[in-house]
C-alpha positions, 0 to 999 in steps of 0.5 A: 478489430482495433490494433495498436503497438502495445495494450496496457491493462489497468490505468493505475500508476503502473499502467499509466507510467508504462503507457506514457513512456511508450507514447512518448517514444512514439508508440500507439498505446491503448489503456484498458481500465475496468473502473470508471476512473483512472488511478486504481488504488490511488483514489481520492474522495472529493465529496468534502475535503479531499480524502485519500481512500487508497494510497496516501503517503510517499514513504520517504521523498529522498530519491523518489521518482514519485516525489519528483513527479509530484513536484513537477506537477505542482502538487502541494504536500504536507510533511507527515513522517509517521506512516511507516509505523516508526516508534519515534522520529516524530511526536507520538503520544503513547498510552500504557495498558492502563490508559494513561499517557506514558511520560517522555522518559518511558516513551523514549525507553520503549522506542529504544527497546523497539530499536534494540529488537530491530537491530537483532532482527536483521541478523535473525531474519538473514539466518531464518529458515525458508518457511519461517514466519515474521512471528518466528523471527521476531520472537527469536529477536525478543528472546535474545534481549533477555527481558522480563515478560512485561517488557517483552510483551509491549514490544511484541505487541508493537511488532504485531501491529507493525506487521498489520499496519505495514502489510495488513496481515497477522504476524504468523501469516507474513514471511520472515522476509516480509518487512525487509523493505521496511525503510524510510529515506527522507521525510514522508508526505501526504496530499491536502489536495488529493493523491489522485492528481498524480494519475490524472496528470499521468493520463493526460493525452493517453487513449484510456478506455474506462469501463473496459474490464479485460477477460482474456489475454491470448498471446498465441499469435501476437497479443489479443485482448478480450473485453465485454466491449470488444477485442483489441490486438497488439504486438505487446501487452503490459498487464498491471492489475493487482495480485488479487485479480491475477489470482482470481478467474477474472482474466484468462491467460492463453497459454497459461502463465509459465511456472516462473510467474505462476509459482511466484504469484501463488506465494503472494496474496492480497491483504485486508487493510481498511481506513476509517476517517473520523472528523470531530467538531473539536480536538480532544487530543493533545496538539503537536502529536503526529500519532496516538498509540495505546499498548496492552490487551485493549490495543488488539484492534484499535491501537493507532490514530493519526492526526490529519488536522493539518491537511484541511484544518478540520479535527480529523483522526485516521485509524486503520483496521488491518489484518484481523481487525479488517476481517473482523469488521467486514460485516459490521455496520458503520455505527458498530465500527465507530462505537468500537473505536470510540470505546477505545478513545474514551479509555484514553481521553474520557468523556470529552470524546464527542461523536464524530461529525462524519465517518468515512470507511473503506472497503477494499477487501470487497472491491472486485478490481483489487480484492484487497489493498496490496500484496504481501509475502506469504510464509515460504515466499522470498523477496525474489518472488516480486521480480519473478512475477514480472519475468517477461513472457514469450517476449510479448507479455509483461506483468507490472504493478506494486507487487512486481517490484522487490525493493519497495513493494506495496507502494506507489513508487514500486508501481511507477518503477515497475511500469517504467521497467515494463516500458523499457522491456517493450522498447528494448532500450533504456528510457529516462523515467524523467520523461514522465514529467518532461512536459509538465 
């Protein structure tokens, strides 16, 4: 049986970060990955222009370790500060319930209304009950404004869509504190040559075994990890698989995870969040806008489109099927999904909306190695559940990944920082995260 110092389960950004830091410290490290590639939920399709099917933004480059790594690895970026579902800060074309574009003055007034509710929301969330949902706290914040029904409804829709686009879940199902981390420091950027360059570079020089799906982790005598392709032993293990896999029966932990970990895990779930990319023969929307958003009842599923033309010079819109929409299209054909999207675009732009040249649609909900895109806090969860999930087990087992980091979960920085923390816990000493790209 092969034996190493530490086994890392999962070759996403979290696992590769931990493995790279441990190897840099002189450990013998083995990375076991179920997929036939590295990167996990950072995945770039390269059949045409590089298209990021999973993670695609750095949501704020200021003091971001991911931004530092990207710079060190020489990865080109394009500024695109609209991924945090902001109401303004960059040009956004708003269309009212009747399908006509709002004037600049009306769009400004709407954004001001969103900011007013957000200012109230902080206080409401802080004083909310343990079982409060994000719907509960946003309704209370709206009620405090004293607005008429129409004005309040426009912002209510916006808050519903923000819950879906940020966490891929209907607003009633998200904990009141579910968007506590919803802040952006600095510009947001995307990657014209693909985000997967990051995990590819992190994996350089590491012993990564692809197509090695882990089925069991036994810690009764050190660490024994089982796969269908053999067993491996180590002094410690770092498990970085998504919450969806942890909550499934895919991996058996012996003994079972302690209550501090398992109870936190029970309050976190994977979301439903899919991307639909539409490439068109020509631009039919206004130039100079980052996003197109529509208001009103017609916005229930398709409400926001993001202009990715600047990445490759090809007229391209990205829209998200998030929460109820993602579940609603699960069994629909690509043709049906595209037609439902075009129906909404034609409400706004009329007959000049052509058929797309190509369509790319993700299916993370049915991915066996993730069961969704990323984790969210269910009603009754608290922000402490993220860190509690990562509590070391018997000094030999560590859980890491985007769902185990409190400050900014559901992001690549969270994955990287959690991997860094796990490596430090294995080594029992501090390690500068800059060691990740020290030899770039």
